C-alpha positions in Angstrom: 38.0 133.8 -74.8 41.5 133.1 -73.4 42.7 129.5 -73.0 43.2 130.1 -69.2 39.6 131.3 -68.9 38.3 128.2 -70.7 40.5 126.0 -68.5 39.2 127.6 -65.3 35.6 127.2 -66.5 36.1 123.6 -67.3 37.8 122.9 -64.0 35.1 124.8 -62.0 32.3 122.9 -63.8 34.1 119.6 -63.2 34.7 120.4 -59.5 31.1 121.3 -59.1 29.9 118.1 -60.6 32.3 116.1 -58.4 30.9 117.9 -55.4 27.4 117.1 -56.4 28.3 113.4 -56.8 29.9 113.4 -53.4 26.9 115.1 -51.8 24.5 112.5 -53.3 26.9 109.6 -53.0 24.9 107.8 -50.2 21.8 107.8 -52.4 23.7 106.8 -55.5 25.5 104.0 -53.7 22.3 102.7 -52.1 20.5 102.7 -55.4 23.4 100.9 -57.1 23.4 98.4 -54.3 19.7 97.7 -54.6 20.0 97.4 -58.4 23.0 95.1 -57.9 21.2 92.8 -55.5 18.4 92.4 -58.0 20.9 91.9 -60.8 22.8 89.3 -58.8 19.6 87.4 -58.2 18.7 87.4 -61.9 22.3 86.3 -62.9 22.1 83.5 -60.3 18.8 82.3 -61.7 20.2 82.2 -65.2 23.2 80.3 -64.0 21.0 77.8 -62.3 19.4 77.0 -65.6 22.8 75.9 -66.9 23.6 73.9 -63.7 21.6 70.8 -64.8 23.6 70.3 -67.9 26.9 70.6 -66.0 25.7 68.0 -63.4 24.5 65.6 -66.1 27.9 65.8 -67.8 29.7 65.2 -64.5 27.4 62.2 -63.7 28.1 60.8 -67.1 31.9 61.2 -66.7 31.8 59.6 -63.2 29.9 56.6 -64.5 32.5 56.1 -67.2 35.3 56.3 -64.6 33.5 53.8 -62.3 32.6 51.3 -65.0 36.0 51.4 -66.7 37.7 48.0 -66.3 41.2 47.3 -67.6 44.4 45.6 -66.4 46.3 48.8 -67.0 43.7 50.9 -65.2 44.4 50.8 -61.4 42.4 52.1 -58.5 44.8 55.0 -58.2 44.0 56.0 -61.8 40.3 55.7 -61.0 40.7 58.0 -57.9 42.7 60.5 -59.9 40.1 60.6 -62.7 37.3 61.1 -60.2 39.2 64.0 -58.7 39.7 65.5 -62.2 36.0 65.2 -62.8 35.1 66.9 -59.5 37.6 69.7 -60.0 36.5 70.3 -63.6 32.8 70.4 -62.6 33.6 72.8 -59.7 35.4 75.1 -62.1 32.5 75.1 -64.5 30.0 75.8 -61.7 32.1 78.6 -60.4 32.5 80.0 -63.8 28.7 80.3 -64.4 28.0 81.7 -61.0 31.0 84.1 -61.0 29.1 87.1 -62.5 26.3 86.7 -59.9 28.8 86.5 -57.1 30.8 89.5 -58.4 27.7 91.7 -58.8 26.6 90.6 -55.3 29.9 91.5 -53.7 29.9 94.9 -55.4 26.3 95.4 -54.3 27.3 94.7 -50.7 30.3 97.1 -51.0 28.0 99.8 -52.3 25.4 99.4 -49.6 28.1 99.3 -46.9 29.7 102.4 -48.4 26.3 104.2 -48.3 25.9 103.3 -44.6 29.4 104.3 -43.7 29.1 107.7 -45.4 25.7 108.4 -43.7 27.1 107.3 -40.3 30.0 109.7 -40.6 27.8 112.6 -41.7 25.3 111.9 -38.8 28.2 111.9 -36.4 29.5 115.1 -37.8 26.1 116.8 -37.6 25.5 115.6 -34.1 28.9 116.9 -33.0 28.3 120.3 -34.6 24.8 120.5 -33.0 26.3 119.6 -29.7 28.9 122.4 -29.9 26.2 124.9 -30.8 24.0 123.7 -28.0 26.9 123.9 -25.5 27.8 127.4 -26.7 24.2 128.6 -26.3 24.0 127.1 -22.8 27.2 128.8 -21.8 26.0 132.1 -23.2 22.7 131.8 -21.2 24.7 131.1 -18.1 26.9 134.2 -18.6 23.8 136.3 -19.1 22.2 134.9 -16.0 25.3 135.5 -13.9 25.5 139.1 -15.2 21.8 140.1 -15.1 20.0 137.5 -13.1 17.7 134.6 -14.0 14.6 136.9 -14.5 16.4 139.2 -16.9 17.8 136.2 -18.8 14.3 134.8 -19.2 13.1 138.1 -20.5 15.8 138.3 -23.1 15.4 134.7 -24.2 11.6 134.7 -24.5 10.9 138.4 -25.1 8.4 140.5 -23.4 5.3 141.7 -25.3 2.2 143.7 -24.5 -1.1 142.2 -25.1 -4.7 142.8 -24.2 -6.5 140.1 -22.1 -9.9 139.9 -20.5 -9.8 140.0 -16.7 -12.5 137.8 -15.4 -12.4 139.3 -11.9 -12.8 142.9 -13.0 -14.7 142.2 -16.2 -12.5 144.6 -18.1 -9.9 144.3 -20.9 -6.5 145.1 -19.5 -3.0 145.4 -21.1 -0.4 143.2 -19.6 3.3 142.5 -20.3 4.1 138.9 -20.8 6.5 136.6 -22.5 6.1 135.4 -26.1 3.5 132.6 -26.5 6.3 130.1 -27.1 10.0 130.0 -26.5 12.4 127.4 -27.9 12.3 125.4 -31.1 11.0 122.4 -29.1 7.8 124.2 -28.0 4.4 122.8 -29.1 0.9 124.0 -28.6 -1.6 121.7 -27.0 -4.9 122.8 -28.4 -8.0 121.5 -30.2 -5.9 120.2 -33.1 -4.5 117.5 -30.8 -6.4 114.3 -30.6 -6.0 114.2 -26.8 -7.4 117.7 -26.3 -10.8 118.0 -24.6 -13.2 120.9 -24.2 -13.2 120.3 -20.5 -10.2 122.2 -19.1 -9.8 119.9 -16.1 -9.3 116.9 -18.4 -6.5 118.7 -20.2 -4.8 119.6 -16.9 -5.1 116.0 -15.7 -3.9 114.6 -19.0 -0.8 116.8 -19.1 0.0 116.2 -15.5 -0.3 112.4 -15.8 1.8 112.4 -19.0 4.5 114.5 -17.4 4.6 112.1 -14.4 4.8 109.1 -16.8 7.6 110.7 -18.7 9.6 111.2 -15.5 8.9 107.6 -14.5 10.0 106.4 -17.9 13.2 108.5 -17.6 14.1 107.0 -14.3 13.3 103.5 -15.5 15.3 103.4 -18.7 17.8 106.2 -17.9 17.1 108.3 -21.0 14.2 109.8 -22.8 14.0 111.3 -26.3 11.9 114.3 -27.1 10.1 112.4 -29.8 9.0 109.9 -27.3 7.3 112.7 -25.3 5.8 114.0 -28.5 4.3 110.5 -29.1 2.8 110.4 -25.6 1.2 113.8 -26.2 -0.1 112.9 -29.7 2.2 115.5 -31.4 4.1 115.2 -34.6 7.7 114.1 -34.3 10.6 116.4 -35.3 14.2 115.8 -36.6 15.8 117.4 -33.6 13.5 115.3 -31.3 15.4 112.2 -32.5 18.7 113.4 -30.9 17.7 115.7 -28.0 16.1 114.6 -24.7 16.8 113.8 -21.1 19.4 111.7 -19.2 18.9 110.4 -15.7 21.7 109.4 -13.4 25.5 110.2 -13.1 25.8 110.9 -16.8 23.2 113.7 -16.6 25.2 116.2 -14.6 24.6 118.8 -17.3 20.8 118.4 -17.2 17.9 118.7 -14.7 17.3 115.0 -14.1 13.6 115.5 -14.6 11.1 116.2 -17.4 9.1 119.5 -17.3 6.5 120.6 -19.9 7.2 124.2 -19.0 3.6 125.2 -18.4 4.7 127.9 -16.0 8.0 128.7 -17.7 8.1 131.5 -20.2 4.5 132.7 -20.5 3.6 132.5 -16.8 0.3 134.4 -17.3 -0.9 131.9 -19.8 0.1 129.1 -17.5 -1.8 130.6 -14.6 -4.9 131.1 -16.8 -4.6 127.5 -17.9 -4.3 126.2 -14.3 -7.3 128.3 -13.3 -9.4 126.9 -16.1 -9.7 130.2 -18.1 -7.9 128.7 -21.1 -8.1 125.1 -22.4 -5.0 125.3 -24.6 -1.4 125.8 -23.6 2.0 126.2 -25.1 4.4 123.6 -23.8 8.2 124.2 -23.8 10.2 121.2 -22.8 13.3 121.4 -20.6 15.4 119.1 -22.7 19.0 118.5 -21.4 20.3 118.8 -24.9 21.8 116.2 -27.3 21.8 112.7 -25.7 22.1 110.6 -28.8 25.9 110.4 -28.5 25.8 109.9 -24.7 23.7 106.8 -24.4 
């Protein structure tokens, strides 16, 4: 094996290890900070055990200085000796606590570094997600301008053929409809949800009241995260739900200024069947404005 090949292999391996360390640096710094805080507490406790001896020595020296009487020993000498005792005692105390203070400072630096790195990464991820979301919205707008809103909806959700039972005719008919769910934010409200009920009217009233409450909350606080809506509906939170949502007011020019569960958006046939009471479950697709985390 040539020397250049060995050198490149070593360099590549070392670079990969450095990259891994950088990737996991927040976890490493946080772990080091926690261990350091515990270590600082232990060192401080051990130093405290030695503090009594230092204080006893200082008290003994001060008593000697106070009780010393001599014609050649003036009050200025007494004051100077007291100062020396105080300074020497302070140095001894600082010396025994120095390791604990040093470890504590390094621990704070490590914890702060972990927080700073994570904050920068979150800001970068939010910015990248915002760019993607903006690009997708602009793409949808161009498609809508070129082909119309109905065609844009067909392309976005996708038309499929499926067989359904027609209650009026009593026959199974084939219909073209949109996919059961559309965006990544869509969730199914069915029997797996703790708020679902066998009575279809209860489900309709529950979703209608929660949608109204979401709009009231949006107007009251000026913003609303998708995870908050998930909580109201009894649904599991998501990572994207922590940064996307709705804004209300002048800042929300890019949004709708209202919350819609999308019962009749996308799969209109399913929405109509849910409204008529033929189905007790429904796919909800929320009209989030986009990323609002960096706009609050």
